Structure formats: C-alpha cells, structure tokens
N, C-alpha and C positions, 0 to 999 in steps of 0.2 A: 504494500500500500504506500509506503514511504517513497519508493521509486516512482510510482504512478503520479502522486501529487507533486513530486519534484519535477517530473517532465512537464507538468502543467504550470510551472513557474513558482513553486513554493521555495523560498530561500532559507528556511530554517533548518535546524538540525534534526537528526533521527530521534534523539533522546526526547525532544519536545513532543514529537508525534507519539512515541511510546507512552509518555505520561498522559497525554490527552486521551488516547485509546483506553488506557487503564481506568481513567475516570468515567468514561462512557460505560465500560463493562460493569462498574460498580453501581452506576445509576440505573442500568437496565439489566437486572439479573437474568442469567440464562435459564430458559424454561426447558424442561424435559420434553423431547418430541412425543407426540401422541402415539399411543400403542397401536401397533399394526392390527388391523382387523383379522381375526383368526379365520382360517378357511375350514371347510368340511374335513379336509385331510388332517389338519391340526387336531381337531376335536376327536377324530377317529383314532389318531395316535395316542391321545391322552387316555381314551377309554381302554384301548387294547394294551397299553403299557402298564407295568406293575406300579401301583400307587407310590411305592417307596422310591421309584426312579423319576418322579415328577418333582420339579422345583416348586417353591412356594407360590410363585406367580401363576404357573400353569395349574396347580392344584386349586387355587382360588378361582381362577377363571372357569375351570371346568365345573366347579361347585355352583357358580352363578348360572352357567348355562343349564345344568341339570335341574336347578331350582325352577327355572322358567319353562322348561320343556319336560313335563312328567313322563311322556312316552319315551323320550331319550334316556331319562333316568332309569326307567325299568329295563331298557335295552342294555345300558351299561351294567346294571346289576347282574343280569343274566350272562352277559359276556364274561364278566370277571368270575362268576360262579363256575362257568365252563372251563375257564383257564385254571381254576383251582382243581377241577377234576383231572385235567391233563397233567398238571405239574405234580400233584400228589398221588396220581394213579388211583383215583377213587371211582373206577368204572362202575362199581356196584350202585352208585348214586345217580347214574345217568337217567334212569326212568323217573326219578323224582325231579330232576332238572327239566326233563321234557314235559312233565305234568305242570310244572310251574310256568313254563313258557306258554303252554296252551291256555292257561288261565288268564294271562295278560293280553292275549289277542294282539300280538305283534307280528304282522304279516311276514317280514323278512325272517325272523327267527322261527316262525311256524313252518315255513318252507324248509328251513335247515333241519328242524326237528323231524319233519316228515321224511326227509332223506335218511336220517339216522335210523329211523324205525324200519326202513326197508332192509337193512342188514344189521340189526341190533346186536346180535351175538358177536359179530366180527368187531363192531365198534367198542363194545364192552371189553372184549379181549384186548384190543389195542390200547385202551385206557387203563388196563389193569396189569398187563404183563410187561416184562422188560425187553421182550423181543421187538425188533424193528426191521422194516424192509428198506431202511435208508441206504444201506450199502448197495443193494440191488438197483434201487432207483438212481443212485449216483452213477453206476455203470451205464444204465440205460440213457441217462442224460448226456454222458460223455460220448456215447456212440451216436446219438442224435446230432451232437455238435459236430462230430467228424463228418457225418453225412452232409450236413449243411455246408461245411467248408469245401467239400469236394463235389458238390452237385454240379453236373455238367462239365467237370474239368478233367476227370480221370475215369478209368475203367474199374471194374470190380476188383481186379487183382491188387491194385494199389490201395484201394479202400480196405480190403481185407488185411493187408500188411499193417496199415495204420491202426486198425482196431486191435490187432494182436499185440502191437507194441505200446498201446495206450492203457494197458490194464494195470499199471502201477508195478508193484514189486512182484516179480516172478520167482519161481522156485525150481530147484533141480530135481530130477527124478532118475532112478536107476532101473534097469531091467536085468534080472538074473545076476545081480551083484556087480555089474559093470556099467560104465557109462554108455549110453546109446551112441553109436557111430564113432566111438573112440573119444568122445568129449562130452561135456556137460550140455544137456539140451534143456531149454526153458519150456515149461508147460504153458498151455494157452489159457488165458483167463476165461472161465465159465464155458469154454468150448462154444462160444456164441457166434463167432465170426463166420462160420460156414453158412448160417442162415440169413446174414445181413444182405439186404438188397438196396438198390438205389432209388426205389420208389416207395411210396407210402409215408407213414408218419416219420417225422424227422427231416423231411426234405423241404424244399421251398413251398410245396403245397400244404405243408402242415403248419397251421398258425400257432401251435402250442409254443409258449416261450421257453427259452433255455433256462433251466435252473442251475445255478452255479453253487458249488460247495464252498463254504466259508471255514 
C-alpha cells in the first residue's frame, strides 16, 4: 500500500503510513467472516461419523439442524444404531432395528430394511461373525482395474500375464520333493486368470466404480 500511495505522489515516510494503518485497525475491529452454509454432504458426514470425531462447532450445528428437522433426527438415530450393530457385531439385534425403522415411517430406511429382510440370515451372519469377503472383493476389484486399463489395447495373453503377476505375494511349491522344472515356480493366485475375458463387467461398458484398498 505504501508503494501505491507513493506512486500517487505521497512524500512521507513508510513509518507514518504504518502508524496510520494501525490506528485504523484499532478503530475498526476485524469481524469474523460469516460461517459457510453447510451442504447436504456436510450434514451426511456428521451423521455417519462417530460423534467423538466431530469438533465442537460441527456437533453444535448438527444438534441445531436435528432440532429443527425431526424426521432427520430419527434418521440419524437409526443410522448410528446400525453403525453400533456393525462395529460391535450385534447381529442378533438386527430384527429389533428393522422393527424400529418400520415404526418411524422413513421411506429411505424402509427400503434399506426391506432389502435386508430378503437375505436376513446372511446379513445377521455378516454382522455377527469375524469372517469377511474383503480379500476376495479386493482381488476382484484389482482384476477389474486391469481390464479397464487394457481395454482395446492388448490381447488376452497379455491381460492374463498381468493378472497372474498382480496377485501380491506368491509362494513356492514342490512336487515329489523337488522343484518343478529345476527351479522354484510361483503358484497362481486363486487360479482365476484362465476365466478372465475382455468383455462384461469391469470393462468400459461396466459403470461400476473402482474400489481402491486403503
């Protein structure tokens, strides 16, 4: 600012300008900028996140929103109750959760609950047992990613080789107490590459997003 007013003909020193600006700042205290209006995505994140991970401001704003929208407050309560079922593996309480959702007449959650009832035994087992299909799904997503990368660029032989070498850590195996072919041979992950094709799910015609492992 000093250089700008100097170009306009100000003959004084920079120290005088600094002192004057300081007086102006004291006379007109700085006001905090208005808070940004929260979006639907922000509120959804507050509801689905663990309450302990919200800061004081987000907690207060969520409380205000839920107070003014009773239907959303009921939705938040059911969402967090379902999160507790998953985190604590309380699958035995799933029927009680579905009954509570039906009583509140929330369309989105009622559709979700109806889908759970179609395969209730499997859902209860997934919410109760320690077993998971995450590893299998991870390999499926990796293969889909490879197919997308190579769609229209190479033949099946090269795709097969990429799938075979993308299975992570491989292990050695022996036959009859000796190495196969005079050396160590790597086994193929899941023996899945023989059935991989260049069409169908996982290609450009498949809109399913790629899920990445973290």
